[in-house]
KEBA-305093 format. One line per field, with one value per residue: residue in three letters; x, y, z of N, C-alpha, C, O in turn. Coordinates in steps of 0.1 Angstrom, whole numbers, plus 5000, padded with zeros to 4 digits. Each point is the difference from the previous one (the first is absolute). Layout:
BEGIN
rest	(ala|...)
n.u	(X|...)
n.v	(Y|...)
n.w	(Z|...)
ca.u	(X|...)
ca.v	(Y|...)
ca.w	(Z|...)
c.u	(X|...)
c.v	(Y|...)
c.w	(Z|...)
o.u	(X|...)
o.v	(Y|...)
o.w	(Z|...)
***
This chain:
BEGIN
rest	(met|ala|phe|pro|pro|pro|arg|arg|ala|his|ile|pro|leu|ser|asn|pro|pro|asn|pro|ser|phe|asn|asn|leu|asn|ser|gly|tyr|ala|glu|ala|ser|glu|met|glu|lys|tyr|arg|leu|val|ser|asn|ile|gly|lys|gly|ser|phe|gly|val|ile|ser|lys|val|gln|arg|val|asp|asp|gly|lys|glu|phe|ala|leu|lys|gln|leu|asp|tyr|ser|lys|met|thr|glu|lys|asp|arg|lys|gln|ile|leu|ala|glu|val)
n.u	(5906|4986|5020|4998|4998|5013|5002|5002|5013|5006|5007|5010|5003|4993|5024|4989|4987|4982|5007|4982|5008|5004|4979|5004|5010|4989|4988|5009|4982|4992|5021|5010|5010|5021|5012|5001|5018|4978|5021|4992|5005|5006|5008|5017|5001|5011|4993|4981|4986|4998|4988|5001|4996|4990|5008|4984|5022|5010|5006|5022|5003|4984|5017|5000|5011|5002|5006|5008|5000|5008|5007|4980|5002|4984|5016|5004|5014|5021|5009|5007|5021|5019|5001|5012|5022)
n.v	(7806|5016|4997|5005|5020|4987|4992|5022|4987|5012|4986|5016|5007|5020|5002|4997|5009|4986|5018|5005|5002|5015|5002|5018|4994|4983|5011|4985|4990|5013|4993|5012|5019|4997|5000|5023|4997|5001|4991|5020|5021|4991|5021|5006|5005|5011|5017|5003|4989|4998|4990|5005|4982|5016|4981|5015|4996|5019|5007|4997|5013|5004|4991|5022|4983|5017|4987|5013|5002|5003|4977|4986|5004|5008|5013|5005|4986|5001|5019|4999|4991|5013|5010|4987|5002)
n.w	(0494|5005|4989|5021|4990|4987|5022|5003|4990|5018|4983|5011|4980|4992|5000|5020|4984|5001|5006|4986|4981|5018|5003|4988|5022|5008|5014|5016|4990|5015|5004|5015|4991|4990|5019|5001|4988|4992|4993|4992|4998|4981|5009|5012|4979|5017|4991|5011|4986|5022|4986|5020|4992|5016|5010|5007|5006|5010|4982|4992|5018|4986|4992|4999|4991|5011|4984|5017|4978|5021|5000|5000|5023|4989|5000|4978|4991|5004|4991|4977|5000|5002|4980|4988|5006)
ca.u	(5004|5011|5007|5005|5012|5010|5006|5012|5013|5011|5011|5011|5011|5014|4999|4990|5005|4996|5007|4990|4999|5011|5000|5001|5014|5005|4992|4990|4991|5004|4994|4989|4988|4996|4994|4987|4993|5004|4999|4988|5005|5007|4991|5006|5016|5001|5014|5007|4998|4991|4988|4995|4986|5004|4988|5006|4998|4991|4985|4995|4998|5010|5006|5011|5015|5006|5015|5004|5016|5003|5012|4996|4993|5006|4995|4985|4992|5000|4991|4985|4996|4997|4989|4991|4997)
ca.v	(5011|5008|5004|5014|5003|5000|5012|5001|5003|5005|4996|5003|4991|5005|5011|5011|5013|5007|4993|4996|4986|4996|4985|4991|5002|4991|5002|4990|4998|4991|4985|4997|5005|4992|4987|5002|5000|4989|5003|4993|5002|5013|5007|5006|5005|5013|5006|5001|4989|4988|5000|4987|4998|4991|4998|5001|4986|4998|5003|4996|5012|5003|5013|5002|5004|5008|5001|5009|5000|5013|5004|5003|5012|5013|5007|5005|4989|4997|5008|4998|4989|5000|5008|4990|4992)
ca.w	(5010|4996|5010|4998|4996|5010|5006|4997|5010|4992|5006|4991|4996|5003|5010|4997|5001|5012|5011|5010|4999|5006|5002|4988|4996|4987|4990|4999|5011|5012|5000|5009|4993|4988|5005|5003|4986|4990|4987|4994|4988|4995|4994|4988|5002|4993|4998|5011|5010|4998|5007|5004|5008|5012|5008|5011|5006|5011|4996|4988|4991|4989|4995|4987|5005|4990|5002|4991|4998|4999|4993|4987|4999|5001|5011|4998|5001|5015|5006|4997|5005|5014|5001|4996|5012)
c.u	(5010|5007|5004|5012|5011|5007|5015|5010|5012|5012|5011|5010|5013|4998|4991|5006|4996|5008|4991|4999|5012|4999|5001|5013|5004|4990|4987|4993|5007|4994|4989|4987|4995|4995|4986|4990|5004|4997|4987|5004|5005|4988|5005|5013|5000|5015|5008|4998|4990|4988|4995|4987|5007|4989|5007|4995|4990|4984|4995|4998|5009|5006|5007|5012|5007|5016|5006|5017|5002|5012|4997|4991|5008|4994|4986|4991|4999|4991|4986|4995|4997|4987|4988|4994|4994)
c.v	(5011|5007|5016|5000|4998|5014|5000|5001|5003|4996|5003|4988|5005|5012|5010|5012|5008|4995|4998|4984|4992|4984|4993|5003|4995|5005|4991|5001|4991|4985|4998|5006|4992|4987|5001|4998|4987|5005|4991|4998|5011|5005|5007|5005|5012|5004|5002|4990|4989|5002|4984|4999|4991|5001|5001|4987|5001|5004|4997|5013|5001|5014|4998|5004|5007|5000|5007|5001|5015|5004|5005|5014|5014|5008|5004|4987|4997|5008|4997|4986|5002|5009|4990|4992|5008)
c.w	(4995|5011|4997|4996|5009|5003|4994|5012|4992|5006|4990|4999|5003|5010|4996|5001|5015|5013|5013|5000|5006|5003|4987|4995|4987|4987|4998|5013|5010|4996|5009|4995|4991|5004|5003|4987|4992|4986|4994|4984|4995|4991|4988|5002|4991|4999|5014|5011|4997|5011|5003|5008|5012|5008|5015|5009|5011|4997|4986|4989|4989|4998|4988|5006|4988|5004|4989|5001|4998|4993|4986|4997|5000|5013|5000|5000|5014|5007|4997|5006|5015|5002|4997|5013|5011)
o.u	(5011|4994|5003|5007|4999|5001|5005|4997|5002|5002|4999|5003|5009|4989|5001|5009|5007|4999|5005|4995|5003|5010|4999|5002|5006|5003|4991|5005|5006|4988|4990|4990|4988|4992|4994|4988|5011|4990|4999|4999|5000|4992|4994|5005|4995|5009|5012|5006|4997|5001|4998|4997|5007|4992|5010|4988|4991|4992|4988|4998|5012|4993|5004|4999|5002|5003|4999|5006|4997|5002|5008|4996|5011|4990|4993|4989|4989|4991|4991|4988|4990|4994|4989|4989|4998)
o.v	(4996|5004|5003|4991|5006|5009|4989|5007|4996|5004|4993|4992|4993|5004|5006|5002|5009|4988|4997|4994|4989|4993|4987|5004|5006|4996|5003|5005|4990|4998|4993|4994|4997|4994|4989|5001|4995|5006|4988|4989|5010|4994|5000|5000|5000|4993|4999|5001|4997|5006|4992|5010|4990|5008|4993|4997|4992|4998|5000|4998|4998|5010|4989|5010|4994|5007|4997|4999|5005|5012|5007|5003|5001|4996|4999|5002|4998|4995|4999|4998|4995|4999|5003|4996|4996)
o.w	(4996|5010|4989|5002|5011|4991|4996|5009|4988|5012|4990|5009|5006|5003|4990|5008|5004|5002|5011|5010|4994|4999|5001|4988|4991|4988|4992|5010|4997|4997|4996|5002|5000|4992|5001|5002|5000|4997|5002|4995|5007|4993|4989|5011|4989|5004|5000|5011|4988|5010|4991|5007|4998|5000|5003|5000|5000|5009|4998|4988|5002|5004|4996|5008|4990|5010|4988|5011|4989|4997|4994|4989|5006|5005|5010|5005|5004|5007|5009|5002|5005|5011|5005|5002|5011)
***
């Protein structure tokens, strides 16, 4: 049985450059949000972060969780990443 490709979720690792993310004061996702997902496996690692396969607990849907470390990015990189989301 083939599964559809996982959806992507974007959770920054350090303070995001956009003040509209006010609920992410520490730069990490709220613990209550992350409790809704279970880590399935690590998919890969890049220059700016890690991508993991997660599964939503309440319905079993799978997503790719993209965690980024903004401290390693230039302003141009940050803008490009936000445009990607």
